[in-house]
C-alpha positions as CSV (number, residue, x, y, z in Angstrom):
1,M,146.6,58.3,62.4
2,Y,143.8,56.0,61.2
3,F,141.2,58.7,62.2
4,D,143.0,61.2,60.0
5,I,142.9,58.8,57.0
6,V,139.2,58.2,57.5
7,K,138.6,61.9,57.6
8,L,140.4,62.3,54.3
9,L,138.3,59.7,52.5
10,V,135.0,60.6,54.0
11,F,135.2,64.4,54.7
12,P,138.1,65.6,52.5
13,A,137.2,69.2,53.3
14,W,138.4,68.8,56.8
15,Y,142.0,68.8,55.5
16,F,141.8,72.3,54.0
17,K,140.0,75.6,54.1
18,G,139.3,78.2,51.5
19,L,140.4,81.7,52.0
20,H,139.8,84.4,49.3
21,G,139.8,81.8,46.5
22,R,143.2,80.3,47.8
23,T,143.5,76.9,49.4
24,H,145.6,76.4,52.5
25,F,146.5,73.0,53.7
26,T,147.1,71.8,57.3
27,R,150.4,70.0,57.6
28,G,150.0,66.9,59.6
29,E,152.5,64.3,61.0
30,L,155.1,63.1,58.5
31,H,153.8,59.5,58.3
32,V,150.2,60.7,57.7
33,D,151.4,63.0,54.9
34,T,153.3,60.2,53.2
35,L,150.2,57.8,53.4
36,I,148.1,60.5,51.8
37,A,150.7,60.8,49.1
38,F,150.3,57.2,48.2
39,I,146.5,57.5,47.8
40,P,146.7,58.8,44.2
41,A,148.9,55.9,43.1
42,I,146.4,53.4,44.7
43,G,143.3,55.2,43.2
44,W,144.6,55.6,39.7
45,G,146.3,52.3,39.7
46,F,143.2,50.4,40.5
47,M,140.9,52.6,38.4
48,P,141.4,50.7,35.1
49,I,141.3,47.4,36.9
50,L,137.9,48.2,38.5
51,A,136.6,49.3,35.1
52,Q,137.7,46.0,33.5
53,M,136.3,44.0,36.2
54,T,132.8,45.3,35.4
55,K,133.1,43.8,31.9
56,A,131.1,46.8,30.6
57,S,131.5,48.4,27.2
58,P,133.9,51.5,26.9
59,R,131.0,53.9,26.9
60,E,129.3,52.3,29.8
61,Q,132.7,52.4,31.6
62,L,133.1,56.1,30.8
63,T,129.5,57.1,31.7
64,G,129.6,55.3,35.1
65,T,133.1,56.8,35.8
66,V,132.0,60.4,35.1
67,I,128.7,60.1,37.0
68,G,130.8,58.9,40.0
69,A,133.2,61.8,39.6
70,V,130.3,64.3,39.5
71,L,128.8,62.9,42.6
72,F,132.0,63.1,44.4
73,A,132.6,66.7,43.2
74,L,129.1,67.7,44.4
75,C,129.7,66.2,47.8
76,L,133.0,67.9,48.0
77,Y,131.4,71.2,47.1
78,S,128.8,70.9,49.7
79,Y,131.4,70.6,52.4
80,S,133.8,73.3,50.9
81,P,131.9,75.6,48.7
82,V,134.0,77.9,46.4
83,N,133.2,81.0,44.3
84,F,133.3,80.3,40.6
85,Q,134.6,82.7,38.0
86,I,133.7,82.5,34.4
87,T,137.1,82.0,32.8
88,P,138.4,79.3,35.2
89,F,135.0,77.5,35.1
90,I,135.2,77.3,31.2
91,V,138.8,76.3,31.2
92,S,138.2,73.5,33.8
93,F,135.0,72.5,31.9
94,V,137.1,72.1,28.7
95,S,139.7,70.2,30.6
96,G,137.1,67.6,31.5
97,V,136.1,67.4,27.9
98,F,139.6,66.4,27.0
99,W,139.7,63.9,29.8
100,S,136.6,62.2,28.6
101,V,137.9,61.8,25.0
102,G,141.2,60.5,26.3
103,Q,139.6,58.1,28.8
104,L,137.1,56.7,26.3
105,L,140.0,55.9,24.0
106,Q,141.7,54.2,26.9
107,F,138.8,52.1,27.7
108,Q,138.5,51.1,24.0
109,A,142.1,50.2,23.9
110,F,141.6,47.9,26.9
111,Q,139.2,45.9,24.7
112,K,142.0,45.3,22.2
113,V,145.1,45.0,24.4
114,S,145.7,44.3,28.1
115,V,145.7,47.0,30.7
116,S,149.4,46.1,31.4
117,T,150.2,47.0,27.8
118,A,148.1,50.1,27.3
119,I,148.7,51.9,30.7
120,P,152.5,52.3,30.4
121,I,152.2,53.7,26.9
122,I,149.4,56.1,27.6
123,C,150.8,57.3,30.9
124,G,154.4,57.6,29.5
125,L,153.1,59.7,26.6
126,Q,151.2,61.9,29.0
127,L,154.3,62.4,31.2
128,M,156.4,63.3,28.1
129,G,153.7,65.7,26.8
130,T,153.2,67.5,30.1
131,T,157.0,67.7,30.7
132,L,157.8,69.1,27.2
133,F,155.0,71.6,27.5
134,A,156.3,72.8,30.9
135,A,159.8,73.1,29.5
136,L,159.2,74.7,26.0
137,I,155.9,76.6,26.5
138,L,155.9,77.6,30.1
139,G,159.7,78.0,30.2
140,E,160.2,76.0,33.4
141,W,163.6,74.8,32.2
142,T,166.0,77.7,32.3
143,T,169.4,76.2,33.3
144,G,171.7,73.7,31.7
145,Y,171.1,71.4,34.7
146,Q,167.3,71.4,34.1
147,F,167.7,70.7,30.4
148,G,170.2,67.9,31.0
149,I,168.1,66.2,33.7
150,G,164.9,66.8,31.8
151,L,166.2,65.3,28.5
152,A,167.5,62.3,30.3
153,A,164.1,61.8,32.0
154,L,162.4,61.9,28.6
155,I,164.8,59.4,27.2
156,F,164.2,57.0,30.1
157,I,160.4,57.4,29.7
158,L,160.5,56.8,25.9
159,S,162.7,53.7,26.5
160,G,160.2,52.4,29.1
161,I,157.4,52.9,26.6
162,L,159.2,50.9,24.0
163,L,160.0,48.1,26.4
164,T,156.5,47.7,27.7
165,S,154.9,48.0,24.1
166,Y,156.8,44.9,23.0
167,Q,154.4,42.0,22.6
168,G,155.3,38.4,22.7
169,K,153.4,35.3,21.4
170,S,151.4,34.8,24.6
171,S,149.7,38.2,24.1
172,G,148.1,37.1,21.0
173,L,149.6,40.0,18.9
174,S,152.5,40.3,16.7
175,K,155.7,41.7,18.3
176,P,155.1,45.3,17.3
177,L,151.7,46.8,18.3
178,P,149.3,47.0,15.3
179,L,149.1,50.5,13.9
180,Q,145.4,51.0,14.6
181,I,145.9,50.2,18.4
182,L,149.0,52.3,18.5
183,V,147.2,55.3,17.0
184,M,144.4,54.8,19.6
185,L,146.9,54.8,22.4
186,V,148.7,57.9,21.1
187,C,145.5,59.9,20.7
188,S,144.5,58.9,24.2
189,G,147.8,60.1,25.5
190,I,147.5,63.4,23.7
191,A,144.0,64.1,24.9
192,L,144.9,63.2,28.5
193,T,147.9,65.6,28.2
194,L,145.7,68.4,27.0
195,Y,143.4,67.7,30.0
196,V,146.3,68.6,32.2
197,I,148.1,71.4,30.4
198,I,145.0,73.6,29.6
199,N,144.7,74.4,33.3
200,Q,148.4,75.2,33.3
201,I,148.1,77.5,30.4
202,F,145.4,79.6,32.0
203,H,146.9,79.2,35.6
204,V,143.8,77.6,36.9
205,S,144.2,75.6,40.0
206,G,142.6,74.8,43.4
207,L,139.3,73.3,44.4
208,S,137.4,75.5,41.9
209,V,138.6,73.1,39.2
210,I,137.0,69.9,40.4
211,L,133.2,70.5,40.0
212,P,133.3,72.3,36.5
213,Q,135.9,69.7,35.3
214,S,133.5,66.9,36.3
215,L,130.7,68.6,34.5
216,G,132.7,68.9,31.4
217,M,133.5,65.1,31.7
218,L,129.8,64.3,32.0
219,C,128.5,66.5,29.3
220,S,131.1,65.3,26.7
221,A,130.5,61.7,27.8
222,L,126.8,62.1,27.2
223,L,127.4,63.7,23.8
224,M,129.7,60.9,22.8
225,N,127.1,58.4,23.8
226,C,124.4,60.1,21.7
227,K,126.6,60.1,18.7
228,G,127.7,56.5,19.4
229,G,124.2,55.2,19.0
230,Q,124.9,52.3,21.4
231,K,122.4,51.3,24.1
232,L,123.7,51.6,27.7
233,H,122.9,49.2,30.3
234,L,122.0,50.8,33.6
235,V,123.4,48.1,35.7
236,Q,126.8,48.2,33.9
237,V,126.9,52.0,34.2
238,L,126.2,51.8,38.0
239,R,128.9,49.2,38.5
240,N,131.4,51.8,37.2
241,L,130.5,54.4,39.8
242,S,133.3,52.9,41.9
243,T,135.7,53.6,39.0
244,G,134.8,57.3,39.2
245,L,135.1,57.3,43.0
246,S,138.6,55.8,42.7
247,W,139.7,58.4,40.1
248,S,138.1,61.3,42.1
249,V,139.7,60.3,45.4
250,A,143.0,60.0,43.7
251,N,142.7,63.3,42.1
252,L,141.8,65.1,45.3
253,A,144.4,63.3,47.3
254,L,147.2,64.4,44.9
255,F,145.9,68.0,45.2
256,I,146.1,67.7,49.0
257,S,149.5,65.9,48.9
258,N,150.9,68.8,46.7
259,G,150.2,71.2,49.6
260,L,151.5,68.8,52.3
261,I,154.8,67.5,51.0
262,G,155.2,69.4,47.7
263,V,154.9,68.6,44.0
264,A,158.5,67.3,43.7
265,A,157.7,64.5,46.3
266,S,154.0,63.9,45.6
267,F,154.3,63.6,41.8
268,P,156.7,60.7,41.5
269,I,154.9,58.8,44.3
270,S,151.5,59.2,42.4
271,Q,153.1,57.7,39.3
272,A,153.6,54.4,41.1
273,S,150.0,53.9,39.7
274,I,151.7,52.7,36.5
275,A,153.2,49.7,38.3
276,I,150.0,49.0,40.3
277,S,147.9,48.9,37.1
278,C,150.3,46.8,35.2
279,V,151.2,44.2,37.8
280,G,147.7,44.2,39.3
281,S,145.9,43.6,36.1
282,I,148.2,40.7,35.2
283,L,147.6,39.0,38.5
284,I,143.8,39.7,38.8
285,F,143.0,38.8,35.3
286,R,145.6,36.0,35.1
287,E,147.2,37.3,31.9
288,K,149.7,34.8,30.5
289,K,153.2,36.3,30.3
290,S,156.4,34.4,29.4
291,P,159.5,35.1,31.5
292,G,160.8,37.3,28.8
293,E,157.6,39.3,28.7
294,W,157.7,39.7,32.5
295,L,161.3,40.9,32.3
296,R,160.5,43.5,29.6
297,L,157.4,44.7,31.3
298,L,159.1,45.1,34.8
299,A,162.2,46.7,33.1
300,G,159.9,49.1,31.2
301,I,158.1,50.1,34.3
302,T,161.4,50.6,36.2
303,V,162.8,52.7,33.5
304,I,159.7,54.8,33.4
305,M,159.8,55.3,37.1
306,V,163.5,56.4,36.9
307,G,162.4,59.0,34.3
308,V,159.7,60.2,36.7
309,G,162.2,60.5,39.4
310,L,164.5,62.6,37.2
311,I,161.5,64.9,36.4
312,S,161.0,65.4,40.1
313,L,164.6,66.6,40.3
314,V,163.9,69.2,37.6
315,K,161.1,70.5,39.8
316,L,163.4,71.1,42.8
């Protein structure tokens, strides 16, 4: 079992093979498949924490993250080369651009509010956006059962967002989030939603997404740095390579997990990253929370996860 996990982290290409542009996964033992399904939650959960631990500026965090993602994508491509086509390449590239915009706004939000406050709002909005898009645009909801479960899921997610966005006195903010911060979080959520759905619109999937997507992330990050006019410190950028590695491993592991245990099971497991980011950031950065704030935060996370679970039922 442990050798299988090491192979996944070091040589992810061992877990799949390309055939005529399609990816086929090798189904392993159930306990190994389940462990792989938890890797996205761990990677995405610790990614914002790793970024904050570097104490770098948002642009340094973004630059280091995307460089790490590109290096990971190049290593993956060297082990499992794919044939690129122009339309999927462009779509994946644009997807990476949306990711960079959303991630920069997320890193900027972390400078103004805690990770435990920002992550549930951004992830919740992303969940709502991708779910509504799948239902209304792609037409994935066709029955009364799906509409009923789906609407209930959205209500739970929205309720969880409202609970976690409530700020008490110990956070240093007034009870409602300031409008400027709220707009930043909403824009981040929209950009990260577009990063997901643009590939769905053009039905682009598979390993051919990863490298052009990372190149789009890199090009847009460099462009935003040029326009920002802020000097980047190389040491701070290099410290954030681990952030990019964390995101990339999680991204690939979710792709593999979808093939091993299915989207309906792997998707809700991956969203446990919300709980890891929130609780982990509070404990690691020693954020002060009153008992009431802890209660609202944990209740909000729980309600969001219930909504995620309901979304997985729609996919069945």
